N, C-alpha and C positions, 0 to 999 in steps of 0.2 A: 141191640137185637142182632146187628151184623156180626158182632164179636161172638155172640152166643151161637149163631149158625156156624161160624167158622170152627168153634170148639167141637160142635157135634160132628162135623165132617172130618176133623183132623184125627188121624190115627196115631197110635203110639208105636214106637219101634219094638216095645216089649211084646212077646208072643208071636212075632213074625220071624220067619227065616230070613237070613240076609238077602238071598236072591229075591224072595217075595217082596221084601221092603223096597229094593231097588226097582223092581217091576212096578210096584204101586206108585212110587214117586215119579219115575221116568215115563212109563207108558200111560198111566192113568192120570198123572198130574195131581195125585192126592197129597195134601200136606201131611207130613209125618213128623211128629214131635221129635226133636233131637237131631234132625238132619237138614233143617231149613237152610243153614249157611253153606252146605256143600251139595245141595240138590243140583245146582247148575253144573258142578263138576261131574257128578254122577251121570248127568245127561250127556256131557261131552264124552265121557268114557264109553258109554254104550253106543251112542250114535255116531260120533266123530272118530274116536279111536278104535271102535269096534272090539272092545275088550270083553272077555268072558270073566265074570266075577269069581267063578268057581275054579278057574285054572290054578293048578298047584305048582307051577313052575317056580324053581328056586330063584332068589334074588340075583340080579345081574351084578357081578363084581368085576371091575376093570383091573388090569394088571398094574404092577408097581411102576412100570415104565409109562403106562398111560396116565397114572396118577401124577407122575413127575411132569409129564408134558402138560397136563391140565393145570398144574400149579404155576407153570412158568408165566402165563399171562396175568396171574393174580399175585405174583411174588410180592409186590409192594403192599397190597392189601393184607396179605397173610402176615407180613412183618408188623404192620400196625395193629393187627387184630389180637396179638398174643395176650396182652394184658386184659383185654375184654373177655377173651375166651377163658382165661384163668379165673377171672372174677365170676363169670357166669357158672362155670363148673363148680366153684366153691359153694354156690347157692343150690344148684340142682343135683350135683353129684351124690350127696348123701341120700337122695330119694331114688338112686339107681337110674338116673337119666344119663344119656350120652349127649355130648355137645358135638354137632357136626357143622363144619363150614363148607358150603357147597357152591359150585360154580353155577353159571346161568343155565347149564344143561341138567342141573339137579344131581351132579356127581359130588360125593363127599370127598374133598381133597385135603381136609385137615380136621383134627378131632381132639376131643378130650373124653376119656372114659376109663373105667376100671379094667385094666389089662388082664386081670384074673378071669374076667368074664368075656374076653375077646371072642372066643369060639362061639359062644351063645349069641353074642351080638352079630357076628358075621353070618350066622345061620339065619338071622332075621333080616340081614342086609343093612342094619344101622351101624355100620363101621366104615372105616376108611375104604374108599373105592366103590361103595355102594352107589348104584345108579337109581335115582328116584324121580325121573321125569314122569309126568302124568301120562304120557303116551304109552309108557311101558308098564308102570306099576299102578296106574289108576289114581284115584283120589288119595292124596297124602299131604302131609304138612310141608314138604319140600317142593314137589312137582306142582302142586296146585298153587302154592305161593309164587312160583316162577310164572305160571300161566296168568294168574290174576294180578300179580305184582302188588299184593297186599298181605298183611299178617294173616296167617291161617292156622287154626287148630283143628286136628282130626283125632277124635277120641275113639279108640277101639273099633266098634262096629260101624263107625262113620267112614272107614276106609272102603274103597270100592271092592278090592279083592278080599275074598273070604280069608285067605291065608294071613292077612294082616290084621285080623279082628282082635288080636291081643296087644297090638301096638298102639301107642299114643304119641302124637308129635305136635310140636308147636314151631312153626317156621315164620321168620320175619325177614322181609327183603332188605338188602343193603344196596343203596344207590351210590353211584360214583359222583365225583364233583361236578359232572356235567348233567346230572339228573337221570342217568341211564342205569338200568338194573345191572349190578355188577356181581352179586352173589346172594346167597340165602344163609342165614344163621338159624340153626334148628336145634331143638332139644327133643330127644326121643326116649321113650321108655318101652320096654317089652314086658312090663309088669301087668298082668291081666286085671289086677285090682286097682289100677290107676284111676283116680276119681276126677270128675270135672273140675273140682276145686283145685286139686293138685296141678292139673294141666293149665288152668287159668293163671296160677301163680308162676308156673314155668314160662308161660307166654309173656307175662308182664316183665319178667327178668330178661327174657330173650329180646324183647323190643328195646329195652334200655341198652343192652349190650350192642345190638345192631346199630342203634343210633350213635352209640359211642364210637363204633368203627367208622361209620359214615363221617362223623365229625373229625376224627383223626386224619382220614385220608383227604378230606376237604382242606383242612388246615395245612397239611403237608403239600398239597398240590398248589395252593395259593400262598405259600410261605413268604413270597416276596410282596404280598399285599397286606393291608389291614384286614383282620378277620373280626366279624361282629356276630356274636351269639346273642339272640334276643328272644324274649318270650313275653306275652302279655302279663302285666302285674295281676296278682290275685290267684296264682296257682294254676294257670291254664296248662294243659298238656301240650299245647302247640309251642314249638320252639323252632327257630329258623337260623340259618347260617348265611351270611353275606360276606363277600370279599370286595373291598373297595380300594381304589388307588389313592394317591396323596391329594388329589383334587376332589375326593369323595364321589367319584364315579364308580358305579357298580361293575365289577369285573366278573363276578360269579355269584351264583345262588344255588343252594341245595334244593332237592326236589320239592320240599315243603314250601320254601320261599318262592320257588318258581310258580307253584300252583296258587299260593295265597296272593301273590303280588302280580300275577300275570307276566312273569319274566321268562319268556322263551328265548331260544338262541338268537333269533332275529332282533329282538328288543335289546338283548345284552350286547350284541355286536354293533348295533346302531349307537349305543351309548345312552345310559340313563343315570341321572344324578340321584344320589342317596336322598336328597331333599325332596324328591317326588314321593318318597315312601315315609320318611321320618323327619320330624323336626328335631334338631340336636344342637349341641354346643360345639361349634367347629374348632374350638381351642383344644378339644380332645386330640385332634389329629396333628397337633403341634407338639405333643408330649415327647420329650427326649428320653424318658426312661423306658427301658425295654421291659415294661411290666404291663399287665392287664389294667385297664381302667374301667371301673364300674360306673355306669351312667343310667339315667332314665330318659327314654326317648318318648316322643309323642307321634302317633300315626298322623301323618299330614292330613289336615282338614278335619281332624276329629279331636276329641279330648281323651282318647284311649292311651293310657301310659303303658310303656313296655320297659321291662328290666333288660339291661344289656351289659355285656362284658366285651370290651373292645380291646383287641390284642394287636400291638404294633407288629410290623413285619419282622420275620426272624432274622433277616439279613440287612446289614447296614448299607451305606452308600457304596461300599466296595463291591457289593454284589455277591459276597461270599459269606456263608454261615457255617459254623462248626456243627458236627453231628450232635453235640450236646444241645446247642441252641435249637436245632431243628426238632429234636426230640421233645424238648420242653414246649416249644411252640405248638406242636401237634397234639398235646394231651387234651382229653375231652374236658369240657367245661359246662355242658348243659346242666349238670346236677347242681351247679353253684348259683344258677340264675334266681332261684326262689329265695336265696339267703344273702343277697348282696347288700352291703351297707350303703343305702341310698337315702338321699334327702326326700322329703315329702313331695316337693315340686320339681319337675324336670328343669334343667338349666336352660337359659335362654341366651340368645346371641345379640343382646342389645348393643347398639353403637357401632357394630360392624356392617359389612355389606350383606344384603339379603342373599340367601344361598343361590338363587337363580342368577342374580347379577354377578356374584363372585364366579360362578361357573362360566358365564358368558365372557368375563374378562380373562379368565384362565385359558379358555379356548382361543381367544384372540391372541394371547401371548404365544401359545403353542404353535399357531399357524403363521406367526410372523417372527420366529426366532432369528432368521437370517437378516432381518431388517433392524434399523435403529428404532426401537420402540419408545416413543416419547411419552412422558408422564401425562402431558396434556391430552394426548389421544385416549389414554386409558381413563382419565377423569371424565372426558366427554362421553365415553361409552357408559360410565356409571352415572352420568348426569349429575356430577358433583363438582364442586370447586377442587382445584388441585390440592389445596391444603386439606380439605375435608376428605378427599379421596385417599390421600396418602395415609391419614390417620385410620380411616375405616379399613383400608386394605391391610394395614399392619395388624389391626385388632382381629380381623377375620382369618388371615393367613399366617400370622405370627412372625412376619418379617417385612421389611420395607419392599416396595415394588422392585427396586433395582436388584436387591439381593435375590428376590424370588426369580427374576428373569435370568440371572446368572446361574442359579441352581437348575432351572429348567434346561438351560443350554448345556450344562454339565451332564444332565441326565440324557439329553439327546445324544451327546457325544458318547456316553456309555453304550447306548443302543447301537450306534454305528461301530464302536469298537467290538461289540459282541457279534454283530450280524454281518459286517462287511470286511473287506480287505483294503479299504481305502487307506492311504498313507495319512499320518497324523496331521500333516499340513492341510490336506483337503478336508479332513474331519473338522478341523478348527474353523474353516470358512463356512462349511455346511451348517455347523452348529451355532454360528453367529458370532464367533470370536474374530478378532482382527488378524491374528496369526497364531502359529503353533505355540510360541512362548506364552502368549496370552491365555490360551487353552490350558497349557500345562500348569501355570501358576494357580488358576482358579480350580482346576481339577484336583490338584494335590491339596489345596486348602480345604476343599469340601469332602473329599473321599479319603484323604490320608495316604494315597498312593499316586504314582505317576500314571499317565494314560497308557504307556507301554506295559507297565506291570499289570494294570487292570486287564488289558487285552490278553496277557499271558494267563492270568487267573481264569478268565472266561473260557479259555480254550483247554486248560489242563485241569480245572477244578471240577466239582460235581455238576450234573445237569442243572442249568439255570433257566427257567422259563422266561421269556422276554416280557416281564412285567416291571413296572416302575419300582425302584428300590425305596428305602424308607426315608421319611423326614423331609419331604419336599416342603420348602417354605419354613423350615424350623431352624 
């Protein structure tokens, strides 16, 4: 009965002038078929932005210098977006769509489109330099996407300004590796015959490309960490990205993982173990091959299986990676999750240390590197005999306790070489070695270079974030 009453009061957009439709929705609060998703935006445009839907002002286009300045802060994102933009345009271009990459202000700073139609696109504003903030242009696929921070489609007369009633656009947000809005990817058409079905297909392709760009910049940002792309088994649309260190502590999470697993900045800075989210085979993180590892994870405390593709860090113990390695490391992998060659049951970690106990022991080692760490003390923390502990530790971490401690000391020395000007003799003592020669011998064995050469590379090579390098405990 309630549904029937709603249908009787709901009006259709057909037969109404554009201004009358806006007035009916905003001032009277009458539901109108076809504009339910953008009614809130219309209300903002009329009451908050105080826009006139009938104003015929031409689109605002910024200058080439302003475009160049706007691009500067997104230079890295633009670099990693090129392949996704090409792929998206190959899909929507034949239908006369333009692909626009826009900044957080709704300014089109990069594009793909038919250059022979550039003048017509510029006249509509859907070209390089077009400004599409909701405050200026009203409801549209770019500006409304920026405001709502969610994927937005606006079909012809759903635009707030009458001038845009022949345009159709589909915008999807792009979030940076820290979960903040970084840009918007949009596909726009000036064809007045664009159908809802056509725009829906363009939206689906745009979402996939936007997530591909997010994945690429996430992997590049956390290139010194292990990257995990995971999605529930069974074809779910939900896919997440996590970055973890060699002790399987979560360093970063994309915006979907943050929302799904309640991982805000405070939680991540405090430190959270991967085991609190997933049950997994810890031997994966001892893999010495620089290749992706397909795995099946279980949501901790549930029987829900997830498909995962786990990627080792792009850079080895030396802390330096080639441009080719970095490029391969950052390529998108979400599309592979549904087709991974996985066994029926997720792997288990029988015989090793429980994840929580392994984390506690690793944390103890990290906080006592300058001291003599006795095997008996570690076994006592694990509540195991020395013999049982040594065997369980090796099974879980992939190396005997003594070797692991040496590797952690080398990694600590790397951090000091990267971030301080301390002489090598002092770094050796702070990192837990007996003297400089003791440090140099182990450092060269593990990294393949001397401490002095490593310091030189840190200072003259590419920007290297202070994250742990690959293969702790391997």
